[in-house]
GUSEGU-624642 format. One record per atom (N, C-alpha, C): x, y, z; atom name. Coordinates in steps of 0.2 Angstrom, whole numbers, plus 5000, padded with zeros to 4 digits. Atoms other than C-alpha are relative to their C-alpha. Example, Ala and Ser with C-alpha at 12.3 -4.5 7.8 and 13.67 -1.06 7.14 Angstrom:
// GUSEGU-624642
<<5004, 4994, 5000>, 'N'>
<<5062, 4978, 5039>, 'CA'>
<<5004, 5006, 5000>, 'C'>
<<4996, 4994, 4999>, 'N'>
<<5068, 4995, 5036>, 'CA'>
<<4996, 5005, 5003>, 'C'>
// end
This chain:
// GUSEGU-624642
<<5005, 4995, 5003>, 'N'>
<<5592, 5457, 3857>, 'CA'>
<<5003, 5004, 4995>, 'C'>
<<4996, 4996, 5004>, 'N'>
<<5604, 5470, 3849>, 'CA'>
<<4996, 5002, 4994>, 'C'>
<<5004, 4998, 5006>, 'N'>
<<5590, 5477, 3838>, 'CA'>
<<5000, 5008, 5000>, 'C'>
<<5000, 4992, 5001>, 'N'>
<<5591, 5495, 3830>, 'CA'>
<<4994, 5003, 5003>, 'C'>
<<5006, 4997, 4997>, 'N'>
<<5579, 5506, 3840>, 'CA'>
<<4998, 5005, 4995>, 'C'>
<<5003, 4995, 5005>, 'N'>
<<5568, 5516, 3828>, 'CA'>
<<4996, 5005, 5004>, 'C'>
<<5003, 4995, 4996>, 'N'>
<<5560, 5532, 3834>, 'CA'>
<<4992, 4998, 5000>, 'C'>
<<5007, 5002, 4999>, 'N'>
<<5543, 5529, 3841>, 'CA'>
<<4995, 5006, 4999>, 'C'>
<<5005, 4994, 5001>, 'N'>
<<5527, 5540, 3837>, 'CA'>
<<4998, 5002, 5007>, 'C'>
<<5003, 4998, 4994>, 'N'>
<<5519, 5550, 3850>, 'CA'>
<<4994, 4996, 5002>, 'C'>
<<5005, 5004, 4999>, 'N'>
<<5504, 5539, 3848>, 'CA'>
<<5002, 4993, 5004>, 'C'>
<<4997, 5006, 4997>, 'N'>
<<5515, 5524, 3853>, 'CA'>
<<5002, 5001, 5007>, 'C'>
<<4998, 4998, 4993>, 'N'>
<<5522, 5533, 3868>, 'CA'>
<<4994, 5001, 5004>, 'C'>
<<5007, 5000, 4996>, 'N'>
<<5504, 5537, 3874>, 'CA'>
<<4997, 4994, 5001>, 'C'>
<<5003, 5007, 4998>, 'N'>
<<5498, 5519, 3872>, 'CA'>
<<5005, 4996, 5004>, 'C'>
<<4995, 5003, 4996>, 'N'>
<<5514, 5513, 3880>, 'CA'>
<<4999, 5002, 5007>, 'C'>
<<5001, 4997, 4994>, 'N'>
<<5511, 5525, 3894>, 'CA'>
<<4994, 4998, 5004>, 'C'>
<<5006, 5002, 4998>, 'N'>
<<5493, 5520, 3896>, 'CA'>
<<5000, 4992, 5002>, 'C'>
<<5000, 5007, 4998>, 'N'>
<<5497, 5501, 3896>, 'CA'>
<<5005, 4999, 5007>, 'C'>
<<4996, 5000, 4994>, 'N'>
<<5511, 5504, 3909>, 'CA'>
<<4996, 5003, 5006>, 'C'>
<<5003, 4997, 4994>, 'N'>
<<5500, 5515, 3920>, 'CA'>
<<4994, 4995, 5003>, 'C'>
<<5004, 5005, 4998>, 'N'>
<<5487, 5501, 3920>, 'CA'>
<<5003, 4995, 5005>, 'C'>
<<4997, 5005, 4996>, 'N'>
<<5499, 5488, 3926>, 'CA'>
<<5003, 5003, 5007>, 'C'>
<<4997, 4996, 4994>, 'N'>
<<5507, 5501, 3938>, 'CA'>
<<4995, 5002, 5005>, 'C'>
<<5005, 4998, 4995>, 'N'>
<<5491, 5507, 3946>, 'CA'>
<<4997, 4994, 5004>, 'C'>
<<5002, 5006, 4997>, 'N'>
<<5486, 5489, 3950>, 'CA'>
<<5005, 4998, 5005>, 'C'>
<<4994, 5002, 4995>, 'N'>
<<5503, 5486, 3958>, 'CA'>
<<5000, 5005, 5006>, 'C'>
<<5000, 4995, 4994>, 'N'>
<<5502, 5502, 3968>, 'CA'>
<<4994, 4998, 5005>, 'C'>
<<5005, 5001, 4995>, 'N'>
<<5485, 5498, 3975>, 'CA'>
<<5001, 4993, 5004>, 'C'>
<<4999, 5006, 4997>, 'N'>
<<5489, 5480, 3979>, 'CA'>
<<5006, 5001, 5005>, 'C'>
<<4994, 4999, 4995>, 'N'>
<<5506, 5485, 3987>, 'CA'>
<<4998, 5004, 5006>, 'C'>
<<5002, 4996, 4995>, 'N'>
<<5498, 5499, 3997>, 'CA'>
<<4995, 4996, 5005>, 'C'>
<<5005, 5003, 4996>, 'N'>
<<5484, 5488, 4003>, 'CA'>
<<5004, 4995, 5005>, 'C'>
<<4997, 5005, 4996>, 'N'>
<<5496, 5474, 4009>, 'CA'>
<<5005, 5003, 5005>, 'C'>
<<4995, 4996, 4995>, 'N'>
<<5509, 5486, 4017>, 'CA'>
<<4996, 5003, 5006>, 'C'>
<<5004, 4997, 4994>, 'N'>
<<5495, 5495, 4027>, 'CA'>
<<4997, 4995, 5004>, 'C'>
<<5003, 5005, 4996>, 'N'>
<<5487, 5479, 4032>, 'CA'>
<<5006, 4997, 5005>, 'C'>
<<4995, 5002, 4995>, 'N'>
<<5504, 5473, 4039>, 'CA'>
<<5002, 5005, 5005>, 'C'>
<<4998, 4995, 4996>, 'N'>
<<5508, 5489, 4047>, 'CA'>
<<4995, 5002, 5005>, 'C'>
<<5005, 4998, 4996>, 'N'>
<<5491, 5494, 4054>, 'CA'>
<<4995, 4995, 5002>, 'C'>
<<5004, 5006, 4998>, 'N'>
<<5483, 5477, 4056>, 'CA'>
<<4994, 4999, 4997>, 'C'>
<<5005, 5001, 5004>, 'N'>
<<5470, 5480, 4044>, 'CA'>
<<5001, 5004, 4993>, 'C'>
<<4999, 4996, 5007>, 'N'>
<<5470, 5485, 4025>, 'CA'>
<<4997, 5007, 5000>, 'C'>
<<5002, 4994, 5001>, 'N'>
<<5468, 5503, 4022>, 'CA'>
<<4997, 5001, 4993>, 'C'>
<<5003, 5000, 5007>, 'N'>
<<5456, 5502, 4007>, 'CA'>
<<5000, 5007, 4997>, 'C'>
<<5001, 4993, 5003>, 'N'>
<<5452, 5520, 4005>, 'CA'>
<<5006, 5004, 4999>, 'C'>
<<4994, 4997, 5001>, 'N'>
<<5469, 5526, 4008>, 'CA'>
<<5004, 4997, 4994>, 'C'>
<<4997, 5004, 5005>, 'N'>
<<5476, 5513, 3996>, 'CA'>
<<4997, 5003, 4993>, 'C'>
<<5003, 4997, 5006>, 'N'>
<<5464, 5519, 3983>, 'CA'>
<<5002, 5007, 4998>, 'C'>
<<4998, 4993, 5001>, 'N'>
<<5468, 5537, 3985>, 'CA'>
<<5007, 5001, 4998>, 'C'>
<<4993, 5000, 5003>, 'N'>
<<5487, 5533, 3983>, 'CA'>
<<5000, 4999, 4993>, 'C'>
<<5000, 5002, 5007>, 'N'>
<<5483, 5525, 3967>, 'CA'>
<<4997, 5005, 4996>, 'C'>
<<5003, 4995, 5004>, 'N'>
<<5471, 5538, 3961>, 'CA'>
<<5004, 5006, 4999>, 'C'>
<<4996, 4995, 5001>, 'N'>
<<5483, 5552, 3964>, 'CA'>
<<5006, 4999, 4996>, 'C'>
<<4994, 5002, 5004>, 'N'>
<<5498, 5543, 3957>, 'CA'>
<<4999, 5000, 4992>, 'C'>
<<5001, 5002, 5007>, 'N'>
<<5490, 5538, 3941>, 'CA'>
<<5000, 5006, 4995>, 'C'>
<<5000, 4995, 5006>, 'N'>
<<5487, 5554, 3931>, 'CA'>
<<5007, 5004, 5001>, 'C'>
<<4994, 4997, 5000>, 'N'>
<<5503, 5562, 3938>, 'CA'>
<<5006, 4996, 4997>, 'C'>
<<4995, 5005, 5002>, 'N'>
<<5514, 5547, 3934>, 'CA'>
<<4999, 4999, 4992>, 'C'>
<<5001, 5000, 5007>, 'N'>
<<5506, 5546, 3917>, 'CA'>
<<5003, 5005, 4996>, 'C'>
<<4997, 4994, 5003>, 'N'>
<<5511, 5563, 3912>, 'CA'>
<<5008, 5000, 5000>, 'C'>
<<4992, 5000, 4999>, 'N'>
<<5529, 5561, 3919>, 'CA'>
<<5003, 4994, 4996>, 'C'>
<<4998, 5006, 5004>, 'N'>
<<5530, 5544, 3910>, 'CA'>
<<5001, 5002, 4993>, 'C'>
<<5000, 4998, 5007>, 'N'>
<<5526, 5552, 3894>, 'CA'>
<<5007, 5004, 4998>, 'C'>
<<4994, 4996, 5001>, 'N'>
<<5540, 5564, 3895>, 'CA'>
<<5007, 4996, 5001>, 'C'>
<<4994, 5004, 5000>, 'N'>
<<5552, 5551, 3901>, 'CA'>
<<5001, 4996, 4994>, 'C'>
<<5000, 5003, 5006>, 'N'>
<<5548, 5541, 3886>, 'CA'>
<<5003, 5004, 4994>, 'C'>
<<4998, 4995, 5006>, 'N'>
<<5551, 5556, 3874>, 'CA'>
<<5008, 5001, 5001>, 'C'>
<<4993, 4999, 4999>, 'N'>
<<5568, 5559, 3883>, 'CA'>
<<5004, 4994, 4998>, 'C'>
<<4996, 5006, 5002>, 'N'>
<<5574, 5541, 3880>, 'CA'>
<<4999, 4999, 4992>, 'C'>
<<5000, 5000, 5007>, 'N'>
<<5568, 5543, 3862>, 'CA'>
<<5006, 5004, 4997>, 'C'>
<<4994, 4996, 5002>, 'N'>
<<5581, 5557, 3860>, 'CA'>
<<5007, 4996, 5001>, 'C'>
<<4993, 5004, 4998>, 'N'>
<<5595, 5546, 3869>, 'CA'>
<<5001, 4994, 4995>, 'C'>
<<5000, 5007, 5003>, 'N'>
<<5591, 5530, 3859>, 'CA'>
<<5000, 5001, 4992>, 'C'>
<<5000, 4998, 5008>, 'N'>
<<5590, 5539, 3841>, 'CA'>
<<5005, 4996, 4997>, 'C'>
<<4995, 5004, 5004>, 'N'>
<<5598, 5527, 3829>, 'CA'>
<<5005, 4996, 5003>, 'C'>
<<4996, 5004, 4996>, 'N'>
<<5605, 5516, 3842>, 'CA'>
<<4998, 4993, 5000>, 'C'>
<<5002, 5007, 4999>, 'N'>
<<5606, 5497, 3844>, 'CA'>
<<4998, 4999, 5007>, 'C'>
<<5002, 5001, 4993>, 'N'>
<<5596, 5493, 3860>, 'CA'>
<<5002, 4993, 5002>, 'C'>
<<4999, 5007, 4997>, 'N'>
<<5602, 5479, 3871>, 'CA'>
<<4997, 5000, 5007>, 'C'>
<<5004, 5001, 4993>, 'N'>
<<5595, 5473, 3888>, 'CA'>
<<5003, 5005, 5005>, 'C'>
<<4998, 4995, 4996>, 'N'>
<<5607, 5484, 3897>, 'CA'>
<<4997, 5007, 4999>, 'C'>
<<5003, 4994, 5001>, 'N'>
<<5600, 5499, 3889>, 'CA'>
<<4993, 5001, 5003>, 'C'>
<<5006, 5000, 4997>, 'N'>
<<5583, 5494, 3895>, 'CA'>
<<5000, 5000, 5008>, 'C'>
<<4999, 4999, 4993>, 'N'>
<<5590, 5492, 3912>, 'CA'>
<<5001, 5007, 5003>, 'C'>
<<4998, 4993, 4999>, 'N'>
<<5597, 5510, 3912>, 'CA'>
<<4993, 5004, 5000>, 'C'>
<<5006, 4997, 5000>, 'N'>
<<5580, 5516, 3907>, 'CA'>
<<4995, 4998, 5006>, 'C'>
<<5004, 5002, 4994>, 'N'>
<<5571, 5506, 3920>, 'CA'>
<<5002, 5003, 5007>, 'C'>
<<4997, 4997, 4994>, 'N'>
<<5583, 5512, 3934>, 'CA'>
<<4998, 5008, 5000>, 'C'>
<<5001, 4993, 5000>, 'N'>
<<5580, 5530, 3929>, 'CA'>
<<4992, 5002, 5001>, 'C'>
<<5007, 4999, 4998>, 'N'>
<<5561, 5528, 3929>, 'CA'>
<<4998, 4998, 5007>, 'C'>
<<5001, 5002, 4993>, 'N'>
<<5561, 5519, 3945>, 'CA'>
<<5002, 5005, 5005>, 'C'>
<<4998, 4995, 4995>, 'N'>
<<5571, 5533, 3954>, 'CA'>
<<4995, 5006, 5000>, 'C'>
<<5005, 4994, 5000>, 'N'>
<<5558, 5546, 3948>, 'CA'>
<<4993, 4997, 5003>, 'C'>
<<5006, 5002, 4998>, 'N'>
<<5543, 5535, 3951>, 'CA'>
<<5000, 4998, 5008>, 'C'>
<<5000, 5002, 4993>, 'N'>
<<5548, 5528, 3968>, 'CA'>
<<5000, 5006, 5005>, 'C'>
<<5000, 4993, 4996>, 'N'>
<<5552, 5546, 3975>, 'CA'>
<<4993, 5003, 5000>, 'C'>
<<5007, 4997, 5000>, 'N'>
<<5534, 5551, 3969>, 'CA'>
<<4996, 4995, 5005>, 'C'>
<<5004, 5005, 4995>, 'N'>
<<5527, 5535, 3978>, 'CA'>
<<5001, 5002, 5007>, 'C'>
<<4999, 4998, 4993>, 'N'>
<<5535, 5540, 3994>, 'CA'>
<<4997, 5006, 5002>, 'C'>
<<5003, 4993, 4998>, 'N'>
<<5529, 5558, 3994>, 'CA'>
<<4993, 4999, 5000>, 'C'>
<<5008, 5001, 5001>, 'N'>
<<5511, 5553, 3988>, 'CA'>
<<4998, 4996, 5006>, 'C'>
<<5002, 5004, 4994>, 'N'>
<<5510, 5539, 4001>, 'CA'>
<<5000, 5003, 5006>, 'C'>
<<5000, 4997, 4994>, 'N'>
<<5516, 5549, 4015>, 'CA'>
<<4995, 5006, 5001>, 'C'>
<<5005, 4995, 4999>, 'N'>
<<5504, 5563, 4011>, 'CA'>
<<4993, 4997, 5001>, 'C'>
<<5007, 5003, 4999>, 'N'>
<<5489, 5552, 4010>, 'CA'>
<<5000, 4996, 5007>, 'C'>
<<5000, 5004, 4994>, 'N'>
<<5494, 5541, 4025>, 'CA'>
<<5000, 5005, 5006>, 'C'>
<<5000, 4995, 4994>, 'N'>
<<5497, 5557, 4036>, 'CA'>
<<5006, 5000, 5004>, 'C'>
<<4994, 4999, 4995>, 'N'>
<<5509, 5563, 4049>, 'CA'>
<<5002, 4994, 5004>, 'C'>
<<4997, 5006, 4996>, 'N'>
<<5520, 5549, 4057>, 'CA'>
<<4999, 4994, 4996>, 'C'>
<<5000, 5006, 5004>, 'N'>
<<5517, 5537, 4042>, 'CA'>
<<5006, 4999, 4996>, 'C'>
<<4994, 5001, 5004>, 'N'>
<<5534, 5539, 4035>, 'CA'>
<<5003, 4993, 4999>, 'C'>
<<4997, 5007, 5000>, 'N'>
<<5539, 5521, 4039>, 'CA'>
<<4995, 4996, 4995>, 'C'>
<<5005, 5003, 5004>, 'N'>
<<5523, 5515, 4030>, 'CA'>
<<5001, 5002, 4992>, 'C'>
<<4999, 4997, 5007>, 'N'>
<<5526, 5527, 4015>, 'CA'>
<<5007, 4997, 4997>, 'C'>
<<4994, 5002, 5002>, 'N'>
<<5544, 5521, 4014>, 'CA'>
<<4999, 4992, 4998>, 'C'>
<<5001, 5007, 5001>, 'N'>
<<5539, 5502, 4015>, 'CA'>
<<4996, 4999, 4993>, 'C'>
<<5004, 5001, 5006>, 'N'>
<<5526, 5505, 4001>, 'CA'>
<<5005, 5002, 4994>, 'C'>
<<4996, 4998, 5005>, 'N'>
<<5539, 5514, 3990>, 'CA'>
<<5006, 4995, 4999>, 'C'>
<<4995, 5005, 5001>, 'N'>
<<5553, 5501, 3993>, 'CA'>
<<4997, 4994, 4997>, 'C'>
<<5003, 5006, 5003>, 'N'>
<<5541, 5487, 3989>, 'CA'>
<<4999, 5001, 4993>, 'C'>
<<5001, 4998, 5007>, 'N'>
<<5536, 5495, 3973>, 'CA'>
<<5006, 5000, 4996>, 'C'>
<<4993, 5000, 5003>, 'N'>
<<5554, 5498, 3969>, 'CA'>
<<5002, 4993, 4997>, 'C'>
<<4998, 5007, 5002>, 'N'>
<<5556, 5479, 3968>, 'CA'>
<<4995, 4998, 4995>, 'C'>
<<5005, 5003, 5005>, 'N'>
<<5539, 5474, 3960>, 'CA'>
<<5000, 5004, 4994>, 'C'>
<<5000, 4997, 5007>, 'N'>
<<5539, 5488, 3947>, 'CA'>
<<5006, 5000, 4996>, 'C'>
<<4994, 5001, 5004>, 'N'>
<<5557, 5486, 3942>, 'CA'>
<<4999, 4994, 4996>, 'C'>
<<5001, 5006, 5004>, 'N'>
<<5553, 5469, 3937>, 'CA'>
<<4994, 5000, 4995>, 'C'>
<<5006, 4999, 5005>, 'N'>
<<5536, 5473, 3929>, 'CA'>
<<5002, 5005, 4994>, 'C'>
<<4999, 4995, 5005>, 'N'>
<<5543, 5488, 3920>, 'CA'>
<<5005, 4997, 4995>, 'C'>
<<4995, 5003, 5005>, 'N'>
<<5558, 5478, 3912>, 'CA'>
<<4996, 4996, 4995>, 'C'>
<<5004, 5005, 5005>, 'N'>
<<5546, 5465, 3905>, 'CA'>
<<4995, 5004, 4996>, 'C'>
<<5004, 4996, 5004>, 'N'>
<<5534, 5479, 3899>, 'CA'>
<<5004, 5003, 4994>, 'C'>
<<4996, 4997, 5006>, 'N'>
<<5548, 5487, 3889>, 'CA'>
<<5002, 4994, 4995>, 'C'>
<<4999, 5005, 5005>, 'N'>
<<5553, 5470, 3882>, 'CA'>
<<4994, 4998, 4996>, 'C'>
<<5007, 5001, 5003>, 'N'>
<<5535, 5467, 3877>, 'CA'>
<<4999, 5005, 4994>, 'C'>
<<5001, 4995, 5005>, 'N'>
<<5534, 5484, 3868>, 'CA'>
<<5005, 5000, 4995>, 'C'>
<<4995, 5001, 5005>, 'N'>
<<5550, 5481, 3859>, 'CA'>
<<4999, 4995, 4995>, 'C'>
<<5002, 5005, 5005>, 'N'>
<<5543, 5466, 3851>, 'CA'>
<<4994, 5002, 4996>, 'C'>
<<5005, 4997, 5004>, 'N'>
<<5528, 5476, 3844>, 'CA'>
<<5003, 5005, 4995>, 'C'>
<<4996, 4996, 5005>, 'N'>
<<5535, 5483, 3828>, 'CA'>
<<4997, 5007, 4999>, 'C'>
<<5002, 4993, 5001>, 'N'>
<<5534, 5501, 3824>, 'CA'>
<<4995, 5001, 4995>, 'C'>
<<5005, 4999, 5005>, 'N'>
<<5519, 5506, 3814>, 'CA'>
<<4994, 4995, 5000>, 'C'>
<<5005, 5005, 5000>, 'N'>
<<5509, 5491, 3818>, 'CA'>
<<4994, 5002, 5004>, 'C'>
<<5006, 4997, 4997>, 'N'>
<<5497, 5500, 3830>, 'CA'>
<<4997, 5005, 4996>, 'C'>
<<5003, 4995, 5005>, 'N'>
<<5495, 5514, 3818>, 'CA'>
<<4997, 4997, 4994>, 'C'>
<<5003, 5004, 5006>, 'N'>
<<5491, 5502, 3804>, 'CA'>
<<4994, 4997, 5002>, 'C'>
<<5006, 5003, 4997>, 'N'>
<<5478, 5493, 3815>, 'CA'>
<<4995, 5006, 5001>, 'C'>
<<5004, 4994, 4999>, 'N'>
<<5471, 5510, 3820>, 'CA'>
<<4997, 5002, 4993>, 'C'>
<<5002, 4998, 5007>, 'N'>
<<5470, 5515, 3801>, 'CA'>
<<4995, 4996, 4997>, 'C'>
<<5004, 5005, 5003>, 'N'>
<<5462, 5499, 3796>, 'CA'>
<<4993, 5001, 5004>, 'C'>
<<5007, 4999, 4996>, 'N'>
<<5448, 5501, 3810>, 'CA'>
<<4997, 5007, 4997>, 'C'>
<<5003, 4994, 5002>, 'N'>
<<5446, 5519, 3805>, 'CA'>
<<4997, 5000, 4993>, 'C'>
<<5002, 5000, 5007>, 'N'>
<<5444, 5515, 3786>, 'CA'>
<<4993, 4996, 5000>, 'C'>
<<5006, 5004, 5000>, 'N'>
<<5430, 5502, 3791>, 'CA'>
<<4994, 5004, 5002>, 'C'>
<<5005, 4996, 4997>, 'N'>
<<5420, 5515, 3800>, 'CA'>
<<4999, 5007, 4996>, 'C'>
<<5001, 4993, 5003>, 'N'>
<<5423, 5531, 3789>, 'CA'>
<<4999, 4999, 4993>, 'C'>
// end
């Protein structure tokens, strides 16, 4: 890959965050549903939804700042797969900790095992999903989204 990393715009970081949150929220819901089903004998639909609902806006904001932090680190640097792996690990540490805390709060007292199972399962699923999400966004050239947006805007204004 070894591609020079160009600084991303705030719009790109926001869109990237939104696309990741969409993937991540679906993963959170599915993982929470499956884990609660295994542990409690029936899927906890409402609690799984609440875990997803609470995580989504919190992680969206934190993800944005995580993106901006990596922008500073990668300024004028050639990006390799190992760099994406480091970024992936840093995000997973933050996000998995949040998942554990939020899941434990939603599931209630004595549900630490279920919260840990949800967090650890997500650690695996989201690490894989996040890595490929990053690779996909690296393939979208800088300015391409802004240019499409400006083309649409000029047609309507």
